[in-house]
C-alpha atoms as an extended CHARMM CRD file, in Angstrom:
* protein
*
       229  EXT
         1         1  MET       CA             -5.3520000000      -12.2440000000       83.5430000000  PROA      1               0.0000000000
         2         2  ALA       CA             -2.1930000000      -10.2620000000       82.8290000000  PROA      2               0.0000000000
         3         3  VAL       CA             -0.1900000000      -12.5780000000       85.0790000000  PROA      3               0.0000000000
         4         4  TRP       CA             -1.6500000000      -15.6370000000       83.3000000000  PROA      4               0.0000000000
         5         5  SER       CA             -0.7510000000      -14.1910000000       79.8710000000  PROA      5               0.0000000000
         6         6  LEU       CA              2.7700000000      -13.4520000000       81.0680000000  PROA      6               0.0000000000
         7         7  GLN       CA              3.1540000000      -17.0040000000       82.3550000000  PROA      7               0.0000000000
         8         8  MET       CA              1.8730000000      -18.4570000000       79.0600000000  PROA      8               0.0000000000
         9         9  GLY       CA              4.3050000000      -16.2660000000       77.1480000000  PROA      9               0.0000000000
        10        10  LEU       CA              7.2000000000      -17.4510000000       79.2680000000  PROA      10              0.0000000000
        11        11  LEU       CA              6.1320000000      -21.0790000000       78.8430000000  PROA      11              0.0000000000
        12        12  ALA       CA              5.9090000000      -20.6440000000       75.0580000000  PROA      12              0.0000000000
        13        13  ARG       CA              9.3910000000      -19.1430000000       74.9360000000  PROA      13              0.0000000000
        14        14  LEU       CA             10.7290000000      -21.9320000000       77.1290000000  PROA      14              0.0000000000
        15        15  ALA       CA              9.1230000000      -24.5430000000       74.8710000000  PROA      15              0.0000000000
        16        16  LEU       CA             10.6940000000      -22.9640000000       71.7810000000  PROA      16              0.0000000000
        17        17  LEU       CA             14.0640000000      -22.8840000000       73.5180000000  PROA      17              0.0000000000
        18        18  LEU       CA             13.7950000000      -26.5460000000       74.5030000000  PROA      18              0.0000000000
        19        19  ILE       CA             12.8230000000      -27.5010000000       70.9470000000  PROA      19              0.0000000000
        20        20  ALA       CA             15.8080000000      -25.6130000000       69.5630000000  PROA      20              0.0000000000
        21        21  VAL       CA             18.1530000000      -27.2910000000       72.0350000000  PROA      21              0.0000000000
        22        22  PHE       CA             16.6400000000      -30.6880000000       71.2430000000  PROA      22              0.0000000000
        23        23  LEU       CA             17.0960000000      -30.2010000000       67.5060000000  PROA      23              0.0000000000
        24        24  ALA       CA             20.6410000000      -28.9530000000       67.9330000000  PROA      24              0.0000000000
        25        25  THR       CA             21.6660000000      -31.8490000000       70.1510000000  PROA      25              0.0000000000
        26        26  SER       CA             19.8080000000      -34.3660000000       67.9630000000  PROA      26              0.0000000000
        27        27  CYS       CA             21.6420000000      -33.3740000000       64.7990000000  PROA      27              0.0000000000
        28        28  ALA       CA             23.9720000000      -36.0460000000       63.4290000000  PROA      28              0.0000000000
        29        29  GLY       CA             25.2470000000      -37.1860000000       60.0880000000  PROA      29              0.0000000000
        30        30  TYR       CA             27.3040000000      -39.5580000000       58.0340000000  PROA      30              0.0000000000
        31        31  ARG       CA             29.9440000000      -39.0950000000       55.3460000000  PROA      31              0.0000000000
        32        32  GLY       CA             32.2580000000      -41.2160000000       53.2890000000  PROA      32              0.0000000000
        33        33  GLY       CA             34.3070000000      -41.6210000000       50.1600000000  PROA      33              0.0000000000
        34        34  TRP       CA             37.6030000000      -43.1770000000       49.0760000000  PROA      34              0.0000000000
        35        35  GLU       CA             41.1080000000      -43.3850000000       50.4920000000  PROA      35              0.0000000000
        36        36  SER       CA             44.4170000000      -45.0510000000       49.6150000000  PROA      36              0.0000000000
        37        37  VAL       CA             45.5540000000      -47.7870000000       52.0260000000  PROA      37              0.0000000000
        38        38  ALA       CA             49.2220000000      -48.8340000000       51.9940000000  PROA      38              0.0000000000
        39        39  TYR       CA             50.2880000000      -52.4620000000       51.6450000000  PROA      39              0.0000000000
        40        40  LEU       CA             53.3320000000      -54.5450000000       50.6910000000  PROA      40              0.0000000000
        41        41  GLY       CA             53.6280000000      -57.1690000000       47.9790000000  PROA      41              0.0000000000
        42        42  ASN       CA             51.4750000000      -57.6910000000       44.9120000000  PROA      42              0.0000000000
        43        43  THR       CA             48.2350000000      -58.6580000000       46.6340000000  PROA      43              0.0000000000
        44        44  PRO       CA             45.9940000000      -55.8460000000       47.9620000000  PROA      44              0.0000000000
        45        45  PRO       CA             44.6180000000      -56.2430000000       51.4770000000  PROA      45              0.0000000000
        46        46  ALA       CA             41.5210000000      -58.4450000000       51.6750000000  PROA      46              0.0000000000
        47        47  VAL       CA             39.1130000000      -55.7430000000       52.8190000000  PROA      47              0.0000000000
        48        48  LYS       CA             35.5080000000      -55.3570000000       51.7330000000  PROA      48              0.0000000000
        49        49  ALA       CA             35.0440000000      -51.8530000000       50.4250000000  PROA      49              0.0000000000
        50        50  ASP       CA             31.8340000000      -51.0960000000       52.3160000000  PROA      50              0.0000000000
        51        51  SER       CA             33.1330000000      -52.4420000000       55.6360000000  PROA      51              0.0000000000
        52        52  ILE       CA             35.7380000000      -49.7370000000       56.2400000000  PROA      52              0.0000000000
        53        53  SER       CA             34.9770000000      -46.9760000000       58.7280000000  PROA      53              0.0000000000
        54        54  SER       CA             37.0070000000      -44.6200000000       60.8620000000  PROA      54              0.0000000000
        55        55  GLU       CA             35.9710000000      -46.6510000000       63.8900000000  PROA      55              0.0000000000
        56        56  ASN       CA             37.3370000000      -49.8580000000       62.3490000000  PROA      56              0.0000000000
        57        57  LEU       CA             40.6020000000      -48.3250000000       61.1320000000  PROA      57              0.0000000000
        58        58  PRO       CA             41.6850000000      -45.6430000000       63.6370000000  PROA      58              0.0000000000
        59        59  ASP       CA             45.2770000000      -45.8310000000       62.3420000000  PROA      59              0.0000000000
        60        60  PRO       CA             46.8360000000      -46.7540000000       59.0110000000  PROA      60              0.0000000000
        61        61  PRO       CA             48.0480000000      -50.3640000000       58.9070000000  PROA      61              0.0000000000
        62        62  GLU       CA             51.5470000000      -51.0500000000       60.1790000000  PROA      62              0.0000000000
        63        63  LEU       CA             53.8820000000      -52.3760000000       57.4960000000  PROA      63              0.0000000000
        64        64  ASN       CA             56.2450000000      -55.2100000000       58.3920000000  PROA      64              0.0000000000
        65        65  ILE       CA             59.7060000000      -53.8760000000       57.4370000000  PROA      65              0.0000000000
        66        66  PRO       CA             62.9960000000      -55.3460000000       58.7400000000  PROA      66              0.0000000000
        67        67  GLY       CA             64.5550000000      -52.9880000000       61.2750000000  PROA      67              0.0000000000
        68        68  LEU       CA             61.6600000000      -50.5610000000       61.6700000000  PROA      68              0.0000000000
        69        69  LYS       CA             57.9560000000      -50.0410000000       62.1720000000  PROA      69              0.0000000000
        70        70  LEU       CA             56.3410000000      -48.0720000000       59.3650000000  PROA      70              0.0000000000
        71        71  ARG       CA             52.9750000000      -46.4610000000       58.6700000000  PROA      71              0.0000000000
        72        72  VAL       CA             52.3300000000      -44.5390000000       55.4460000000  PROA      72              0.0000000000
        73        73  THR       CA             49.3750000000      -42.3820000000       54.3530000000  PROA      73              0.0000000000
        74        74  ILE       CA             48.6730000000      -39.9830000000       51.4870000000  PROA      74              0.0000000000
        75        75  ASP       CA             46.7270000000      -36.7500000000       51.9360000000  PROA      75              0.0000000000
        76        76  ASN       CA             44.3290000000      -37.7870000000       49.1460000000  PROA      76              0.0000000000
        77        77  ARG       CA             41.4010000000      -38.9290000000       51.2880000000  PROA      77              0.0000000000
        78        78  LEU       CA             38.3810000000      -38.0590000000       49.1440000000  PROA      78              0.0000000000
        79        79  ARG       CA             34.9740000000      -37.2520000000       50.6120000000  PROA      79              0.0000000000
        80        80  THR       CA             32.2350000000      -37.9490000000       48.0690000000  PROA      80              0.0000000000
        81        81  TYR       CA             29.1760000000      -37.3430000000       50.2600000000  PROA      81              0.0000000000
        82        82  ASP       CA             28.2330000000      -35.6710000000       53.5510000000  PROA      82              0.0000000000
        83        83  THR       CA             24.6780000000      -35.9240000000       54.8560000000  PROA      83              0.0000000000
        84        84  GLN       CA             23.4550000000      -34.2260000000       58.0310000000  PROA      84              0.0000000000
        85        85  VAL       CA             20.2140000000      -35.3760000000       59.6370000000  PROA      85              0.0000000000
        86        86  TYR       CA             17.9560000000      -34.4130000000       62.5160000000  PROA      86              0.0000000000
        87        87  PHE       CA             16.4340000000      -36.7840000000       65.0390000000  PROA      87              0.0000000000
        88        88  PHE       CA             14.2360000000      -39.4890000000       63.4410000000  PROA      88              0.0000000000
        89        89  ALA       CA             16.5220000000      -39.3130000000       60.3420000000  PROA      89              0.0000000000
        90        90  LEU       CA             14.8840000000      -36.2180000000       58.8770000000  PROA      90              0.0000000000
        91        91  PRO       CA             17.3480000000      -34.8360000000       56.2970000000  PROA      91              0.0000000000
        92        92  LEU       CA             18.9480000000      -31.4970000000       57.1580000000  PROA      92              0.0000000000
        93        93  SER       CA             21.4670000000      -31.0560000000       54.3380000000  PROA      93              0.0000000000
        94        94  VAL       CA             23.2570000000      -33.0950000000       51.7000000000  PROA      94              0.0000000000
        95        95  ASP       CA             26.6780000000      -32.1810000000       50.2870000000  PROA      95              0.0000000000
        96        96  PRO       CA             27.4840000000      -34.3150000000       47.2090000000  PROA      96              0.0000000000
        97        97  ARG       CA             30.7360000000      -32.5100000000       46.3280000000  PROA      97              0.0000000000
        98        98  ASN       CA             34.0350000000      -34.3450000000       45.9610000000  PROA      98              0.0000000000
        99        99  VAL       CA             36.3860000000      -32.8170000000       48.5310000000  PROA      99              0.0000000000
       100       100  TYR       CA             39.9840000000      -33.6960000000       49.4060000000  PROA      100             0.0000000000
       101       101  SER       CA             39.4660000000      -32.7100000000       53.0200000000  PROA      101             0.0000000000
       102       102  LYS       CA             43.0160000000      -33.5230000000       54.1870000000  PROA      102             0.0000000000
       103       103  ASN       CA             45.0400000000      -32.1850000000       51.2650000000  PROA      103             0.0000000000
       104       104  VAL       CA             47.7920000000      -30.0170000000       52.7540000000  PROA      104             0.0000000000
       105       105  GLU       CA             48.4010000000      -27.7110000000       49.7670000000  PROA      105             0.0000000000
       106       106  THR       CA             46.6950000000      -27.4340000000       46.4030000000  PROA      106             0.0000000000
       107       107  GLY       CA             48.9440000000      -28.6750000000       43.6030000000  PROA      107             0.0000000000
       108       108  LYS       CA             51.0420000000      -30.8020000000       45.9500000000  PROA      108             0.0000000000
       109       109  THR       CA             50.7820000000      -34.2840000000       47.4300000000  PROA      109             0.0000000000
       110       110  ARG       CA             52.0850000000      -34.9350000000       50.9230000000  PROA      110             0.0000000000
       111       111  VAL       CA             52.9410000000      -38.4560000000       52.0300000000  PROA      111             0.0000000000
       112       112  PHE       CA             53.0900000000      -39.0040000000       55.7850000000  PROA      112             0.0000000000
       113       113  VAL       CA             55.6930000000      -41.5480000000       56.9140000000  PROA      113             0.0000000000
       114       114  THR       CA             55.6230000000      -42.5330000000       60.5870000000  PROA      114             0.0000000000
       115       115  VAL       CA             58.8150000000      -44.4000000000       61.4340000000  PROA      115             0.0000000000
       116       116  THR       CA             59.9410000000      -46.1930000000       64.5810000000  PROA      116             0.0000000000
       117       117  PRO       CA             63.5110000000      -47.4920000000       64.1020000000  PROA      117             0.0000000000
       118       118  LEU       CA             64.2130000000      -50.7870000000       65.8420000000  PROA      118             0.0000000000
       119       119  VAL       CA             67.9430000000      -50.7280000000       65.0780000000  PROA      119             0.0000000000
       120       120  PRO       CA             70.4200000000      -47.8150000000       64.8390000000  PROA      120             0.0000000000
       121       121  GLY       CA             71.6620000000      -46.4130000000       61.5520000000  PROA      121             0.0000000000
       122       122  PHE       CA             68.5530000000      -45.3630000000       59.5890000000  PROA      122             0.0000000000
       123       123  VAL       CA             68.8070000000      -42.0150000000       57.7630000000  PROA      123             0.0000000000
       124       124  PHE       CA             65.9410000000      -40.1220000000       56.1140000000  PROA      124             0.0000000000
       125       125  TYR       CA             66.5760000000      -38.6030000000       52.6580000000  PROA      125             0.0000000000
       126       126  PRO       CA             63.2100000000      -37.1170000000       51.6010000000  PROA      126             0.0000000000
       127       127  THR       CA             64.3620000000      -35.8520000000       48.1780000000  PROA      127             0.0000000000
       128       128  SER       CA             65.3240000000      -39.4190000000       47.2230000000  PROA      128             0.0000000000
       129       129  ALA       CA             61.7510000000      -40.6870000000       47.5480000000  PROA      129             0.0000000000
       130       130  VAL       CA             59.8190000000      -41.4420000000       44.3510000000  PROA      130             0.0000000000
       131       131  LEU       CA             56.0360000000      -41.4510000000       43.9490000000  PROA      131             0.0000000000
       132       132  HSD       CA             54.7020000000      -43.4020000000       40.9660000000  PROA      132             0.0000000000
       133       133  VAL       CA             51.1790000000      -42.6860000000       39.7200000000  PROA      133             0.0000000000
       134       134  ALA       CA             50.2560000000      -44.8620000000       36.7440000000  PROA      134             0.0000000000
       135       135  ASP       CA             52.9620000000      -44.1480000000       34.1220000000  PROA      135             0.0000000000
       136       136  LYS       CA             54.2620000000      -40.9460000000       35.7900000000  PROA      136             0.0000000000
       137       137  HSD       CA             56.7930000000      -40.5520000000       38.5710000000  PROA      137             0.0000000000
       138       138  PHE       CA             57.6200000000      -37.6600000000       40.9020000000  PROA      138             0.0000000000
       139       139  ILE       CA             60.7300000000      -37.0260000000       43.0040000000  PROA      139             0.0000000000
       140       140  GLY       CA             60.4100000000      -35.8140000000       46.5890000000  PROA      140             0.0000000000
       141       141  ALA       CA             60.6130000000      -32.0210000000       46.6730000000  PROA      141             0.0000000000
       142       142  ALA       CA             60.8120000000      -31.4160000000       50.4390000000  PROA      142             0.0000000000
       143       143  GLY       CA             60.7900000000      -33.2620000000       53.7370000000  PROA      143             0.0000000000
       144       144  PHE       CA             59.4580000000      -32.4530000000       57.1960000000  PROA      144             0.0000000000
       145       145  GLU       CA             59.3000000000      -33.7340000000       60.7510000000  PROA      145             0.0000000000
       146       146  PHE       CA             56.2790000000      -32.9640000000       62.8990000000  PROA      146             0.0000000000
       147       147  GLY       CA             56.9700000000      -32.1270000000       66.5220000000  PROA      147             0.0000000000
       148       148  GLN       CA             57.1750000000      -29.4150000000       69.1500000000  PROA      148             0.0000000000
       149       149  TRP       CA             59.9690000000      -26.8970000000       68.5110000000  PROA      149             0.0000000000
       150       150  ASN       CA             61.4250000000      -23.6880000000       69.9350000000  PROA      150             0.0000000000
       151       151  ASP       CA             62.4200000000      -20.6380000000       67.8700000000  PROA      151             0.0000000000
       152       152  GLN       CA             65.7340000000      -22.2990000000       66.8820000000  PROA      152             0.0000000000
       153       153  TRP       CA             63.9600000000      -25.4430000000       65.6280000000  PROA      153             0.0000000000
       154       154  LYS       CA             65.2230000000      -27.4300000000       68.6140000000  PROA      154             0.0000000000
       155       155  ARG       CA             62.9400000000      -30.1470000000       69.9450000000  PROA      155             0.0000000000
       156       156  VAL       CA             61.2820000000      -29.2920000000       73.2660000000  PROA      156             0.0000000000
       157       157  GLU       CA             58.8930000000      -31.1300000000       75.5540000000  PROA      157             0.0000000000
       158       158  ARG       CA             56.7710000000      -28.0740000000       76.3660000000  PROA      158             0.0000000000
       159       159  ASP       CA             56.2960000000      -24.3320000000       75.7250000000  PROA      159             0.0000000000
       160       160  GLY       CA             57.1070000000      -24.8080000000       72.0420000000  PROA      160             0.0000000000
       161       161  ARG       CA             55.0380000000      -24.7250000000       68.8780000000  PROA      161             0.0000000000
       162       162  TRP       CA             53.7190000000      -27.7760000000       67.0400000000  PROA      162             0.0000000000
       163       163  GLU       CA             54.8680000000      -27.5560000000       63.4230000000  PROA      163             0.0000000000
       164       164  HSD       CA             56.3280000000      -29.4720000000       60.5040000000  PROA      164             0.0000000000
       165       165  ARG       CA             60.0590000000      -28.6790000000       60.6720000000  PROA      165             0.0000000000
       166       166  PRO       CA             61.7470000000      -28.6360000000       57.2320000000  PROA      166             0.0000000000
       167       167  ILE       CA             64.4350000000      -31.2740000000       56.6000000000  PROA      167             0.0000000000
       168       168  GLU       CA             66.9480000000      -30.1190000000       53.9950000000  PROA      168             0.0000000000
       169       169  ARG       CA             69.5500000000      -32.9060000000       54.1000000000  PROA      169             0.0000000000
       170       170  GLY       CA             69.8930000000      -36.4540000000       55.3770000000  PROA      170             0.0000000000
       171       171  TYR       CA             68.3270000000      -36.7460000000       58.8230000000  PROA      171             0.0000000000
       172       172  ALA       CA             69.6430000000      -39.4670000000       61.1420000000  PROA      172             0.0000000000
       173       173  LEU       CA             66.9290000000      -41.3380000000       63.0500000000  PROA      173             0.0000000000
       174       174  SER       CA             69.2890000000      -41.8260000000       65.9570000000  PROA      174             0.0000000000
       175       175  GLU       CA             66.8460000000      -42.6970000000       68.7590000000  PROA      175             0.0000000000
       176       176  VAL       CA             65.9320000000      -46.3690000000       68.5600000000  PROA      176             0.0000000000
       177       177  GLY       CA             62.3460000000      -46.9780000000       69.6470000000  PROA      177             0.0000000000
       178       178  ARG       CA             61.2240000000      -43.3600000000       69.2100000000  PROA      178             0.0000000000
       179       179  ARG       CA             58.4110000000      -42.6040000000       66.8040000000  PROA      179             0.0000000000
       180       180  TYR       CA             59.3380000000      -40.0720000000       64.1010000000  PROA      180             0.0000000000
       181       181  TYR       CA             56.5040000000      -38.2420000000       62.3490000000  PROA      181             0.0000000000
       182       182  LEU       CA             58.0230000000      -37.5690000000       58.9240000000  PROA      182             0.0000000000
       183       183  SER       CA             56.4770000000      -36.4210000000       55.6610000000  PROA      183             0.0000000000
       184       184  ILE       CA             57.4530000000      -35.8050000000       52.0400000000  PROA      184             0.0000000000
       185       185  ASP       CA             56.0230000000      -33.3030000000       49.5370000000  PROA      185             0.0000000000
       186       186  PHE       CA             55.6890000000      -34.1380000000       45.8450000000  PROA      186             0.0000000000
       187       187  VAL       CA             54.8910000000      -31.4330000000       43.2920000000  PROA      187             0.0000000000
       188       188  THR       CA             51.7640000000      -32.9530000000       41.7780000000  PROA      188             0.0000000000
       189       189  PRO       CA             48.0460000000      -32.6740000000       42.5150000000  PROA      189             0.0000000000
       190       190  VAL       CA             46.8470000000      -35.4570000000       44.7700000000  PROA      190             0.0000000000
       191       191  PRO       CA             46.2110000000      -38.6890000000       42.8610000000  PROA      191             0.0000000000
       192       192  SER       CA             42.6910000000      -40.0490000000       42.9520000000  PROA      192             0.0000000000
       193       193  PRO       CA             42.3670000000      -42.6710000000       45.7050000000  PROA      193             0.0000000000
       194       194  GLU       CA             40.2090000000      -44.7030000000       43.3320000000  PROA      194             0.0000000000
       195       195  THR       CA             43.2290000000      -45.6300000000       41.2210000000  PROA      195             0.0000000000
       196       196  PRO       CA             45.1460000000      -48.8230000000       42.0710000000  PROA      196             0.0000000000
       197       197  ASP       CA             48.3160000000      -47.5890000000       40.3200000000  PROA      197             0.0000000000
       198       198  ILE       CA             49.9630000000      -45.6380000000       43.1570000000  PROA      198             0.0000000000
       199       199  VAL       CA             53.3880000000      -46.8270000000       44.3210000000  PROA      199             0.0000000000
       200       200  LEU       CA             55.8540000000      -45.2230000000       46.7460000000  PROA      200             0.0000000000
       201       201  ASP       CA             59.5630000000      -46.0380000000       46.5480000000  PROA      201             0.0000000000
       202       202  LEU       CA             61.4000000000      -45.2880000000       49.8180000000  PROA      202             0.0000000000
       203       203  SER       CA             64.3540000000      -47.5880000000       49.1160000000  PROA      203             0.0000000000
       204       204  GLN       CA             66.7070000000      -44.5960000000       48.8040000000  PROA      204             0.0000000000
       205       205  ALA       CA             64.8160000000      -42.3370000000       51.2090000000  PROA      205             0.0000000000
       206       206  LEU       CA             65.0240000000      -44.5330000000       54.3310000000  PROA      206             0.0000000000
       207       207  LYS       CA             68.4240000000      -46.2040000000       54.3020000000  PROA      207             0.0000000000
       208       208  SER       CA             70.3730000000      -48.3070000000       56.7720000000  PROA      208             0.0000000000
       209       209  PRO       CA             73.9080000000      -49.7340000000       56.4100000000  PROA      209             0.0000000000
       210       210  THR       CA             72.7960000000      -53.0060000000       58.0020000000  PROA      210             0.0000000000
       211       211  GLU       CA             69.2290000000      -53.5430000000       56.7040000000  PROA      211             0.0000000000
       212       212  PRO       CA             68.0220000000      -54.4160000000       53.1750000000  PROA      212             0.0000000000
       213       213  PRO       CA             66.4140000000      -51.6950000000       50.9990000000  PROA      213             0.0000000000
       214       214  LEU       CA             62.7640000000      -51.0220000000       51.7230000000  PROA      214             0.0000000000
       215       215  PRO       CA             60.3390000000      -52.7770000000       49.3440000000  PROA      215             0.0000000000
       216       216  LEU       CA             57.9060000000      -50.8510000000       47.1450000000  PROA      216             0.0000000000
       217       217  ILE       CA             54.8410000000      -49.6080000000       49.0110000000  PROA      217             0.0000000000
       218       218  ARG       CA             51.5980000000      -49.9110000000       47.0540000000  PROA      218             0.0000000000
       219       219  PHE       CA             48.1940000000      -48.3620000000       47.7490000000  PROA      219             0.0000000000
       220       220  ALA       CA             44.7910000000      -49.9910000000       47.4220000000  PROA      220             0.0000000000
       221       221  PRO       CA             41.6240000000      -47.9540000000       46.7790000000  PROA      221             0.0000000000
       222       222  VAL       CA             39.3000000000      -48.4900000000       49.7420000000  PROA      222             0.0000000000
       223       223  ARG       CA             35.9500000000      -46.9740000000       50.6330000000  PROA      223             0.0000000000
       224       224  TRP       CA             35.5800000000      -45.2680000000       54.0120000000  PROA      224             0.0000000000
       225       225  LYS       CA             32.5200000000      -44.1130000000       55.9240000000  PROA      225             0.0000000000
       226       226  GLU       CA             31.8530000000      -42.6510000000       59.3260000000  PROA      226             0.0000000000
       227       227  GLY       CA             29.0430000000      -41.2630000000       61.3890000000  PROA      227             0.0000000000
       228       228  TYR       CA             29.3060000000      -38.1210000000       63.4990000000  PROA      228             0.0000000000
       229       229  THR       CA             27.3030000000      -35.9560000000       65.8660000000  PROA      229             0.0000000000
């Protein structure tokens, strides 16, 4: 009888453990909100708001600029809901807060500019960039390049640290075909991605002696959503 009771106790504990593991591994969720998507010209991209997801847009769109490849994002991606569920869609928790989950620093807006020069001669001047939000404009306060660096801020292929290296003056993008991960800080809280009046002027911030000035880069408000486990 004692052996039988012990076995039943072990089976009950095992069943509880299996249930806990099942619930943990069956937990999933979905979240979404708004983000600003860069485009050129006066016509926003023809994208249905509810069709955007992280799976559909793994990277920001590439902008067609003479002499270089360019991708631009703002750290103002806004999460407006986050719902976690168990198996069979039983609700676990709901977070309705508005959260700028990718904002680098409170009170500042960082614009990420990924550049691949196709011709020599481009120079990056981050403090010459201008961010327009509705009727206000902000001058670039600081610039950075993301990469792997040693203690003297020299680029290394290994055994370095991954950081955003400050750029204080004009920075020559001397390696044609290499992808440069640049960014610019503006001293202003992140603009709402729901506004259509966000414009970035890089005409004086990315200059080449042989290529025309960069056109204005505009941002369209677009919904995003994604599922996760």
